[in-house]
N, C-alpha and C positions, 0 to 999 in steps of 0.2 A: 504494500500500500504506500501511497505518498505520505512522507513524513511532514510534520509541521515546520513552520518557518524557524521557530526557536527550538534549539536542542532540548530534549527531555520534556517537551510540551505536547507531543503527539498523543491524541486520545485514542485508546483502543477499546473503549467501552462498546462500540457497535461493530467491532471487527470480528470476523469469523476465524476459526482455527486455520482455515486455508490461507487467509491473509497473513496470519502470524507465521505460518510455515514459509510463505513467500519471503517475508522479511528476514527470517532466520537464514535462509539460503543466500539472500542478497548480502546480509551482514557477514556471512562466512566468506563470500568472495571478496568483499570490501576489506575485511581483516587481512586476508592473504595478500591483497594488493598493497595495502599500506605497510604491512610488516616487511614485505620485500623492498619497498621503496626506502624505508628507514634503514634496513640492513645494507642495501647497496649504497645509500648516501653516506653512511658511517664509513664504509670501506673506502669510498672515494675521498672522503675528507682525511682519512688516515694516510692514504697514498700521497696526497698532496702536501701533507704536513700541517694543514689548517686545523685539524682535530685538536692539536695541542693548544690552540688559541681559545678554544671554547671552554668557558668556566666548568669546573668539575660537576657542579650541581645539575647543569643542563645536560652534560654528558650522561650523568646517572639517570636522568629522566628518560632520555632517548633509549638507553640500554635496558632499563627496567620496563619500559613500555613494550619492548619486544617480548619480554618474558610474559607480560600481562596478556599480550595478543595470543601467544601460544596457549595460555590457559583459556582464553575466551574461545578459541577454535575448538579446544577439547570439550568445553562445557556446552557450546552450541551444538556440537555433534551428538553429545549425550542427550540433550533436551530434544533435538529433532528425532532421534531414534525412539525416545519414549512416546512422543506424540504419534509417530507413524505406527507404532505397535499398540497404541491405545493403552499405554501403561504410565500415563502422566501422574506423578505424585507430588507431594509437598517438596520433596527433595529437588526435583527439576524446577519447580517454581522458585525456590530459594536460590538455586544456581543462577537462574535468569535475573533475579533481583540483584545478586552479587555482581553480575556483569555490569549492570547499570550503575551500581554504587561505586564500583572501581572506576568506571568511566567518568563519573562526577569528580572523583578525587584527582584523576589524571588531567582532566580539563583544567582544574585549578592549578595543579603542579606545573603544567606546561607554561602557563602564564607567569607564575612566580619565578621559576628558575631561569627562564629565558630573559626576563626583564630585570632581574636583580642586579646585574652588572651591565655597564655600557661601553667601557673603554676598549673592549675587544671587537666591537662591531665595525666591520670595514665595509661600509655601504659602497656599492659599485664593484666590489670584488666578486669574482665569479664563485669562489668558494663560499663566501658569506651568503651569496644569493641562494646557494644550495641549503645552507643552514636555515635561512628564512623559509624555504620551501618545506624543510623537515618540520619546522615549528608549525607553520600554517596547516599543512596537510595532516600532521600528527594530531594537532589539537582539534581540527575539524572532525577527524575520525572519532575521537572520544566524545565530542559534543553530540554526534549522531548516535553513539551507542548509549547515551544517557537514557534514551527511550526504552531500554531494556527493563527499567524499573516499572514503567507503565505496562509493558507487555506482561510482566510477572503478575500484576494485579488481574489482568484479563484471563491469564492462564488458569487461575484458581477455579474459574467456571468450568474448566474442562478436565479437572482432576478425576481420575478413575477411582470411584469410591468402592469398587468391588475389588478386593485384594486378589492378587495372583498367587495362590497357595496350593500346596499339595498335601493331602492328608492332615489338614489342620482342624482342630477342634477348639473352640473358644467358649468359655463360660464367663458371664459377667454379672456382678451383683452390685447394687447401690444400697447402702445401709445408713439410715438416719444421719448421724453426725459425721459419718465417714463415707468417702467415695472409694470403693475398692474395685480394682480391675484385676481379675485372675485369669490367666490364659495358659493353654498348653499348645505350643507350636512345635510339632514334630519332636516332642520329647523335652523341649525346653520350657520350664515353668517360669512365668512372669508374674510377679506379685508387687503391685504398687499401691500404697495406701495413703490417703490424705486425711488428716484430722482437720475437719472443716473449722472447728472452733479455734484451734491453734493457728491455722493458716490465715483466717480472716483477721485474727488479732495481730498477727505479724504484718499483714498487709497494711492495716491501719497505722501501725507503728512506723513503717517505712514511709507512708504517705506524709506523716507528720514531720519526719526527719528531712524529707525531700524539700520541704518549704524553707529549711534553713541552709541548704546547700547553695553555695555561690559560684563554685568553679565548674558548673555544668551548663552547657548551652540551654537556654530557656525552651527551645523547641524540643530538644532531647528530653528535658525534664517533663514537659507536657505530654510527650508521647508515652514515656514510662508510666506516668500517672494514669493515663487512659488504659494501658495494658493491665496494670495492677488492679484497677477497678473492675475491668472486664473479667479478670481471673477470679477475683473475689466473688463476683456475682455468679460466675459459672460453677464454682465449687459449692456455693451455698445452695444453688438450684440443682446440683447433681447433673449438670448439663455437660456430658462428656465431649460432645461436638464443639461446644463453645470453649471448653478447656483446651482442646487440641488447637483451636484457632488462636487462642491467646498465647500458647506456647510457641506456635509458629511465628507469630508477630514478634515475640521477644527475641527469638533466634535470629530473625531477619534484621531486627534493629541492631543487635549486638554485632552481627557480622558487618553491617554497614558502618556503624559508628567506630568500630575498631578500637584503637587506643584511647579515643576520646571518651569511651564508655567505662574506663577503668574505675573511676570513682563510683559509678552506679553499680558496677559488678561487685565491687567490694562491699557496698551497702547491702545489696540483695543477698550476697553470699554469707552475710553475717547472721542470717536467719535460716536455720536448717530446713524448715518446712518450705520456704520459698526457693531455696537452693535446690532442693530435691524436685520440686514441682517443675522448675524451668531447666533442670539438668545443668546447673552452673558448677 
């Protein structure tokens, strides 16, 4: 499908799975093209000797973006296969979201490291012109890939809720103050229990402490508050589907926020019920 004028702003709400597959295939080809362009450009700059003039931080951005593109190619292939085999799960949705979150980070990093120093820029020089092209094309690529976050939201509508299992027997019970899920999967026993009273009490405590935290992005703090409140309600109501949804959101947030979420992870991890619930 045609993407929006602004990177990361394309709406996929009314797009079909066929449209998404088309974009995945187009992104795969685009990733291979830009990756080769950056690799060839770096080789040419090293051969000419101009590579040594480029500040280390921008060199690192170019080199690490190649590794990121290799990961994106692998993840897109994994996601495409799951769609084609009708085996789409939360795992593939989160992988797609991660592609978009990484693109957002690299879009910012390209601008920061390219512009942080100026005395090396030799305007009119053919080698510097190549560096400008590496910056422009590389950053444009990651701007485009920011839309993967929006695709991940739409992909949730296509998750295959019927598990692909062999000889699997599952029993499930929900008891009063506790939500207990017991399962036997080909001989493996799974037992996870939540004490609703303790969990909701811990959630309330975290929400109070969040108000006093100052070194966390306000948007991150607001998103965490929303997830915690949803989780509390899901446990109180014994709603297992809502619990799964809240856990998925938390996992996606922590993956996207990366080291910026350390303070929040430390806070949540201080409560055993919350840490167990989210798998921290």
